[in-house]
Backbone atoms as SQL, in Angstrom:
CREATE TABLE atoms (id INTEGER PRIMARY KEY, chain TEXT, resi INTEGER, resn TEXT, atom TEXT, x REAL, y REAL, z REAL);
INSERT INTO atoms VALUES
  (1, 'A', 1, 'MET', 'N', 160.819, 181.408, 145.642),
  (2, 'A', 1, 'MET', 'CA', 161.578, 182.500, 146.093),
  (3, 'A', 1, 'MET', 'C', 159.771, 183.487, 146.569),
  (4, 'A', 2, 'SER', 'N', 158.193, 183.418, 145.688),
  (5, 'A', 2, 'SER', 'CA', 157.876, 183.648, 146.247),
  (6, 'A', 2, 'SER', 'C', 157.012, 183.795, 147.392),
  (7, 'A', 3, 'VAL', 'N', 157.154, 182.780, 147.757),
  (8, 'A', 3, 'VAL', 'CA', 156.806, 182.074, 149.410),
  (9, 'A', 3, 'VAL', 'C', 157.645, 182.922, 150.320),
  (10, 'A', 4, 'PRO', 'N', 159.138, 182.595, 150.421),
  (11, 'A', 4, 'PRO', 'CA', 159.792, 183.173, 151.463),
  (12, 'A', 4, 'PRO', 'C', 159.644, 185.191, 151.260),
  (13, 'A', 5, 'THR', 'N', 159.845, 185.648, 149.526),
  (14, 'A', 5, 'THR', 'CA', 159.717, 186.906, 150.434),
  (15, 'A', 5, 'THR', 'C', 158.560, 187.529, 150.205),
  (16, 'A', 6, 'ASN', 'N', 157.099, 186.525, 150.046),
  (17, 'A', 6, 'ASN', 'CA', 155.747, 187.379, 151.025),
  (18, 'A', 6, 'ASN', 'C', 155.465, 187.444, 152.015),
  (19, 'A', 7, 'ILE', 'N', 156.559, 186.197, 152.974),
  (20, 'A', 7, 'ILE', 'CA', 156.654, 186.428, 154.471),
  (21, 'A', 7, 'ILE', 'C', 157.169, 187.663, 154.437),
  (22, 'A', 8, 'VAL', 'N', 158.580, 187.561, 154.438),
  (23, 'A', 8, 'VAL', 'CA', 159.477, 188.799, 154.374),
  (24, 'A', 8, 'VAL', 'C', 158.597, 190.108, 154.635),
  (25, 'A', 9, 'GLU', 'N', 157.874, 190.100, 153.377),
  (26, 'A', 9, 'GLU', 'CA', 157.181, 191.835, 153.084),
  (27, 'A', 9, 'GLU', 'C', 156.106, 191.662, 154.250),
  (28, 'A', 10, 'GLY', 'N', 155.559, 190.766, 154.046),
  (29, 'A', 10, 'GLY', 'CA', 154.315, 191.047, 155.722),
  (30, 'A', 10, 'GLY', 'C', 154.161, 190.878, 157.086),
  (31, 'A', 11, 'TYR', 'N', 156.040, 190.715, 157.254),
  (32, 'A', 11, 'TYR', 'CA', 156.462, 190.545, 158.451),
  (33, 'A', 11, 'TYR', 'C', 156.944, 192.038, 158.855),
  (34, 'A', 12, 'SER', 'N', 157.543, 192.431, 157.636),
  (35, 'A', 12, 'SER', 'CA', 158.590, 194.195, 157.869),
  (36, 'A', 12, 'SER', 'C', 156.848, 194.760, 158.130),
  (37, 'A', 13, 'ARG', 'N', 156.371, 194.901, 157.611),
  (38, 'A', 13, 'ARG', 'CA', 154.948, 195.684, 157.525),
  (39, 'A', 13, 'ARG', 'C', 153.904, 196.169, 159.115),
  (40, 'A', 14, 'LYS', 'N', 155.167, 195.438, 160.131),
  (41, 'A', 14, 'LYS', 'CA', 154.966, 195.900, 161.220),
  (42, 'A', 14, 'LYS', 'C', 153.553, 195.858, 161.877),
  (43, 'A', 15, 'GLY', 'N', 152.303, 194.786, 161.317),
  (44, 'A', 15, 'GLY', 'CA', 151.875, 194.360, 161.821),
  (45, 'A', 15, 'GLY', 'C', 151.308, 192.992, 161.442),
  (46, 'A', 16, 'GLU', 'N', 149.690, 192.801, 162.286),
  (47, 'A', 16, 'GLU', 'CA', 150.026, 191.200, 162.803),
  (48, 'A', 16, 'GLU', 'C', 148.664, 191.299, 161.403),
  (49, 'A', 17, 'LYS', 'N', 147.981, 192.035, 161.374),
  (50, 'A', 17, 'LYS', 'CA', 146.393, 192.231, 159.600),
  (51, 'A', 17, 'LYS', 'C', 147.849, 192.185, 158.466),
  (52, 'A', 18, 'GLU', 'N', 149.013, 192.959, 158.489),
  (53, 'A', 18, 'GLU', 'CA', 149.566, 192.378, 157.125),
  (54, 'A', 18, 'GLU', 'C', 150.051, 191.628, 156.942),
  (55, 'A', 19, 'LEU', 'N', 149.956, 191.408, 158.401),
  (56, 'A', 19, 'LEU', 'CA', 151.553, 188.896, 157.976),
  (57, 'A', 19, 'LEU', 'C', 150.517, 188.525, 157.146),
  (58, 'A', 20, 'ILE', 'N', 149.522, 189.157, 158.061),
  (59, 'A', 20, 'ILE', 'CA', 147.906, 187.711, 157.685),
  (60, 'A', 20, 'ILE', 'C', 148.428, 187.456, 156.050),
  (61, 'A', 21, 'GLN', 'N', 147.612, 188.817, 155.790),
  (62, 'A', 21, 'GLN', 'CA', 147.227, 189.251, 154.330),
  (63, 'A', 21, 'GLN', 'C', 148.688, 188.353, 153.486),
  (64, 'A', 22, 'PHE', 'N', 150.228, 189.207, 153.791),
  (65, 'A', 22, 'PHE', 'CA', 151.279, 188.282, 152.902),
  (66, 'A', 22, 'PHE', 'C', 150.952, 186.717, 153.136),
  (67, 'A', 23, 'LEU', 'N', 150.887, 186.192, 153.803),
  (68, 'A', 23, 'LEU', 'CA', 150.982, 184.363, 154.601),
  (69, 'A', 23, 'LEU', 'C', 149.539, 184.444, 153.376),
  (70, 'A', 24, 'ASN', 'N', 149.356, 185.357, 153.342),
  (71, 'A', 24, 'ASN', 'CA', 147.713, 184.270, 152.276),
  (72, 'A', 24, 'ASN', 'C', 148.045, 184.088, 150.421),
  (73, 'A', 25, 'ILE', 'N', 149.178, 185.840, 150.610),
  (74, 'A', 25, 'ILE', 'CA', 149.517, 185.261, 149.211),
  (75, 'A', 25, 'ILE', 'C', 150.978, 184.134, 149.166),
  (76, 'A', 26, 'SER', 'N', 151.732, 184.302, 150.409),
  (77, 'A', 26, 'SER', 'CA', 152.272, 183.055, 149.955),
  (78, 'A', 26, 'SER', 'C', 151.695, 181.782, 150.000),
  (79, 'A', 27, 'ILE', 'N', 151.270, 181.493, 150.810),
  (80, 'A', 27, 'ILE', 'CA', 149.569, 180.043, 150.209),
  (81, 'A', 27, 'ILE', 'C', 149.065, 180.030, 149.351),
  (82, 'A', 28, 'GLY', 'N', 148.954, 181.505, 148.205),
  (83, 'A', 28, 'GLY', 'CA', 148.197, 180.988, 146.798),
  (84, 'A', 28, 'GLY', 'C', 150.047, 180.677, 145.885),
  (85, 'A', 29, 'SER', 'N', 150.852, 181.062, 146.094),
  (86, 'A', 29, 'SER', 'CA', 151.832, 180.666, 145.814),
  (87, 'A', 29, 'SER', 'C', 152.777, 179.467, 145.961),
  (88, 'A', 30, 'LEU', 'N', 152.632, 179.130, 146.546),
  (89, 'A', 30, 'LEU', 'CA', 152.252, 177.531, 147.064),
  (90, 'A', 30, 'LEU', 'C', 151.882, 177.212, 146.306),
  (91, 'A', 31, 'ALA', 'N', 150.831, 177.470, 146.486),
  (92, 'A', 31, 'ALA', 'CA', 149.739, 176.265, 145.301),
  (93, 'A', 31, 'ALA', 'C', 150.199, 176.837, 143.941),
  (94, 'A', 32, 'GLU', 'N', 150.621, 177.931, 143.013),
  (95, 'A', 32, 'GLU', 'CA', 151.149, 177.670, 141.894),
  (96, 'A', 32, 'GLU', 'C', 152.353, 177.007, 141.538),
  (97, 'A', 33, 'VAL', 'N', 153.076, 177.080, 142.839),
  (98, 'A', 33, 'VAL', 'CA', 154.703, 175.676, 142.258),
  (99, 'A', 33, 'VAL', 'C', 154.328, 174.583, 142.112),
  (100, 'A', 34, 'LYS', 'N', 153.283, 174.178, 143.113),
  (101, 'A', 34, 'LYS', 'CA', 152.622, 172.558, 142.988),
  (102, 'A', 34, 'LYS', 'C', 152.005, 172.384, 141.841),
  (103, 'A', 35, 'TYR', 'N', 151.413, 173.305, 141.223),
  (104, 'A', 35, 'TYR', 'CA', 150.927, 173.555, 139.859),
  (105, 'A', 35, 'TYR', 'C', 152.170, 173.766, 139.036),
  (106, 'A', 36, 'LEU', 'N', 153.021, 174.642, 139.152),
  (107, 'A', 36, 'LEU', 'CA', 153.747, 173.993, 137.822),
  (108, 'A', 36, 'LEU', 'C', 154.798, 172.855, 137.947),
  (109, 'A', 37, 'LEU', 'N', 154.704, 172.361, 139.993),
  (110, 'A', 37, 'LEU', 'CA', 155.799, 171.106, 139.303),
  (111, 'A', 37, 'LEU', 'C', 154.931, 170.484, 138.775),
  (112, 'A', 38, 'HIS', 'N', 153.435, 170.648, 138.863),
  (113, 'A', 38, 'HIS', 'CA', 153.266, 169.291, 137.534),
  (114, 'A', 38, 'HIS', 'C', 152.877, 169.055, 136.462),
  (115, 'A', 39, 'PHE', 'N', 152.458, 170.881, 136.204),
  (116, 'A', 39, 'PHE', 'CA', 152.891, 170.445, 134.973),
  (117, 'A', 39, 'PHE', 'C', 153.941, 169.985, 134.222),
  (118, 'A', 40, 'ALA', 'N', 155.945, 170.685, 135.036),
  (119, 'A', 40, 'ALA', 'CA', 157.092, 170.607, 134.730),
  (120, 'A', 40, 'ALA', 'C', 156.765, 169.133, 134.061),
  (121, 'A', 41, 'HIS', 'N', 156.482, 167.885, 135.156),
  (122, 'A', 41, 'HIS', 'CA', 156.714, 166.615, 134.850),
  (123, 'A', 41, 'HIS', 'C', 155.849, 166.629, 133.806),
  (124, 'A', 42, 'SER', 'N', 154.068, 166.106, 133.869),
  (125, 'A', 42, 'SER', 'CA', 153.491, 166.331, 132.633),
  (126, 'A', 42, 'SER', 'C', 153.770, 166.081, 130.969),
  (127, 'A', 43, 'LEU', 'N', 155.376, 167.457, 131.224),
  (128, 'A', 43, 'LEU', 'CA', 155.737, 168.063, 130.182),
  (129, 'A', 43, 'LEU', 'C', 157.655, 166.995, 129.507),
  (130, 'A', 44, 'GLY', 'N', 157.457, 166.995, 130.956),
  (131, 'A', 44, 'GLY', 'CA', 159.357, 165.746, 131.134),
  (132, 'A', 44, 'GLY', 'C', 160.436, 165.816, 131.312),
  (133, 'A', 45, 'TYR', 'N', 159.903, 167.502, 131.439),
  (134, 'A', 45, 'TYR', 'CA', 160.745, 167.973, 132.297),
  (135, 'A', 45, 'TYR', 'C', 161.779, 167.634, 134.022),
  (136, 'A', 46, 'LEU', 'N', 160.270, 167.375, 134.700),
  (137, 'A', 46, 'LEU', 'CA', 160.104, 166.303, 135.713),
  (138, 'A', 46, 'LEU', 'C', 160.752, 165.124, 135.860),
  (139, 'A', 47, 'SER', 'N', 161.686, 164.053, 135.893),
  (140, 'A', 47, 'SER', 'CA', 161.556, 162.300, 136.172),
  (141, 'A', 47, 'SER', 'C', 160.207, 162.486, 137.452),
  (142, 'A', 48, 'GLN', 'N', 159.537, 161.849, 137.271),
  (143, 'A', 48, 'GLN', 'CA', 158.360, 160.539, 138.371),
  (144, 'A', 48, 'GLN', 'C', 159.273, 161.009, 139.831),
  (145, 'A', 49, 'ASP', 'N', 160.730, 160.598, 139.692),
  (146, 'A', 49, 'ASP', 'CA', 161.191, 160.635, 140.858),
  (147, 'A', 49, 'ASP', 'C', 161.460, 162.540, 141.645),
  (148, 'A', 50, 'ASP', 'N', 162.344, 163.142, 140.514),
  (149, 'A', 50, 'ASP', 'CA', 162.467, 164.472, 141.035),
  (150, 'A', 50, 'ASP', 'C', 161.052, 165.029, 141.689),
  (151, 'A', 51, 'TYR', 'N', 159.808, 164.667, 140.417),
  (152, 'A', 51, 'TYR', 'CA', 158.813, 165.257, 140.623),
  (153, 'A', 51, 'TYR', 'C', 158.350, 164.488, 142.286),
  (154, 'A', 52, 'VAL', 'N', 158.362, 163.104, 142.794),
  (155, 'A', 52, 'VAL', 'CA', 157.789, 162.449, 144.061),
  (156, 'A', 52, 'VAL', 'C', 158.974, 163.210, 145.308),
  (157, 'A', 53, 'ALA', 'N', 159.923, 164.265, 144.987),
  (158, 'A', 53, 'ALA', 'CA', 160.788, 164.268, 146.030),
  (159, 'A', 53, 'ALA', 'C', 160.325, 165.677, 145.987),
  (160, 'A', 54, 'LEU', 'N', 160.213, 166.748, 144.453),
  (161, 'A', 54, 'LEU', 'CA', 159.729, 167.946, 145.182),
  (162, 'A', 54, 'LEU', 'C', 158.469, 168.557, 145.211),
  (163, 'A', 55, 'ASP', 'N', 158.181, 167.354, 145.027),
  (164, 'A', 55, 'ASP', 'CA', 156.372, 167.305, 145.783),
  (165, 'A', 55, 'ASP', 'C', 156.223, 167.460, 146.986),
  (166, 'A', 56, 'GLN', 'N', 156.471, 166.462, 147.952),
  (167, 'A', 56, 'GLN', 'CA', 156.938, 165.398, 149.148),
  (168, 'A', 56, 'GLN', 'C', 157.201, 167.578, 149.615),
  (169, 'A', 57, 'ALA', 'N', 158.352, 167.734, 149.321),
  (170, 'A', 57, 'ALA', 'CA', 158.741, 168.924, 150.457),
  (171, 'A', 57, 'ALA', 'C', 157.696, 170.086, 149.852),
  (172, 'A', 58, 'SER', 'N', 157.557, 170.257, 149.070),
  (173, 'A', 58, 'SER', 'CA', 156.443, 171.206, 148.575),
  (174, 'A', 58, 'SER', 'C', 155.085, 170.938, 149.874),
  (175, 'A', 59, 'ASP', 'N', 155.012, 169.959, 149.773),
  (176, 'A', 59, 'ASP', 'CA', 153.587, 169.604, 151.463),
  (177, 'A', 59, 'ASP', 'C', 154.335, 169.697, 152.172),
  (178, 'A', 60, 'GLY', 'N', 155.564, 169.092, 152.437),
  (179, 'A', 60, 'GLY', 'CA', 156.349, 170.073, 153.952),
  (180, 'A', 60, 'GLY', 'C', 156.325, 170.829, 153.924),
  (181, 'A', 61, 'VAL', 'N', 155.954, 171.706, 153.401),
  (182, 'A', 61, 'VAL', 'CA', 156.614, 173.804, 153.111),
  (183, 'A', 61, 'VAL', 'C', 155.060, 174.256, 153.755),
  (184, 'A', 62, 'GLY', 'N', 154.031, 173.456, 152.192),
  (185, 'A', 62, 'GLY', 'CA', 152.532, 174.361, 152.718),
  (186, 'A', 62, 'GLY', 'C', 152.479, 173.503, 154.631),
  (187, 'A', 63, 'ALA', 'N', 152.649, 172.319, 155.072),
  (188, 'A', 63, 'ALA', 'CA', 152.262, 172.381, 156.738),
  (189, 'A', 63, 'ALA', 'C', 152.502, 173.255, 157.740),
  (190, 'A', 64, 'LYS', 'N', 153.776, 173.529, 157.091),
  (191, 'A', 64, 'LYS', 'CA', 154.573, 174.882, 158.224),
  (192, 'A', 64, 'LYS', 'C', 153.797, 176.461, 158.011),
  (193, 'A', 65, 'LEU', 'N', 153.602, 176.690, 156.505),
  (194, 'A', 65, 'LEU', 'CA', 153.630, 177.548, 156.084),
  (195, 'A', 65, 'LEU', 'C', 152.201, 177.750, 156.785),
  (196, 'A', 66, 'TRP', 'N', 151.711, 176.990, 156.903),
  (197, 'A', 66, 'TRP', 'CA', 149.759, 177.103, 157.793),
  (198, 'A', 66, 'TRP', 'C', 149.394, 176.906, 158.513),
  (199, 'A', 67, 'SER', 'N', 150.720, 176.535, 159.071),
  (200, 'A', 67, 'SER', 'CA', 150.663, 176.532, 161.005),
  (201, 'A', 67, 'SER', 'C', 151.026, 177.593, 161.849),
  (202, 'A', 68, 'PHE', 'N', 151.919, 178.320, 160.894),
  (203, 'A', 68, 'PHE', 'CA', 152.288, 179.755, 161.330),
  (204, 'A', 68, 'PHE', 'C', 151.307, 180.748, 160.543),
  (205, 'A', 69, 'TYR', 'N', 150.215, 180.577, 159.081),
  (206, 'A', 69, 'TYR', 'CA', 149.021, 181.689, 159.674),
  (207, 'A', 69, 'TYR', 'C', 148.423, 181.092, 160.283),
  (208, 'A', 70, 'GLN', 'N', 147.903, 180.189, 160.465),
  (209, 'A', 70, 'GLN', 'CA', 146.669, 179.763, 161.783),
  (210, 'A', 70, 'GLN', 'C', 147.437, 180.451, 163.614),
  (211, 'A', 71, 'ALA', 'N', 148.726, 180.216, 163.582),
  (212, 'A', 71, 'ALA', 'CA', 149.233, 180.525, 164.399),
  (213, 'A', 71, 'ALA', 'C', 149.431, 182.254, 164.875),
  (214, 'A', 72, 'VAL', 'N', 149.112, 182.772, 163.955),
  (215, 'A', 72, 'VAL', 'CA', 149.143, 184.670, 163.999),
  (216, 'A', 72, 'VAL', 'C', 147.864, 184.947, 164.197),
  (217, 'A', 73, 'ARG', 'N', 146.703, 183.369, 163.420),
  (218, 'A', 73, 'ARG', 'CA', 145.459, 184.403, 163.390),
  (219, 'A', 73, 'ARG', 'C', 144.912, 184.446, 164.719),
  (220, 'A', 74, 'SER', 'N', 145.234, 183.107, 165.559),
  (221, 'A', 74, 'SER', 'CA', 144.785, 183.348, 166.382),
  (222, 'A', 74, 'SER', 'C', 145.713, 184.175, 167.931),
  (223, 'A', 75, 'LYS', 'N', 146.451, 185.461, 167.634),
  (224, 'A', 75, 'LYS', 'CA', 147.033, 185.814, 168.679),
  (225, 'A', 75, 'LYS', 'C', 145.798, 187.227, 168.658);
């Protein structure tokens, strides 16, 4: 939830500088999610298949988030 809500908050501030700041926060939040996935898997809360699927999905989100971040920064 943190990733999209930070994007929304940054966008609502109506300035590119603010949006970039909140995109940075979103990138950090995604890193937290990836760690928590790893942690949950290591404790046995996620099967290998579920972990791999969720990790790949988070990589996809990360790629899109990074592209968005670069596009905003290049304006």
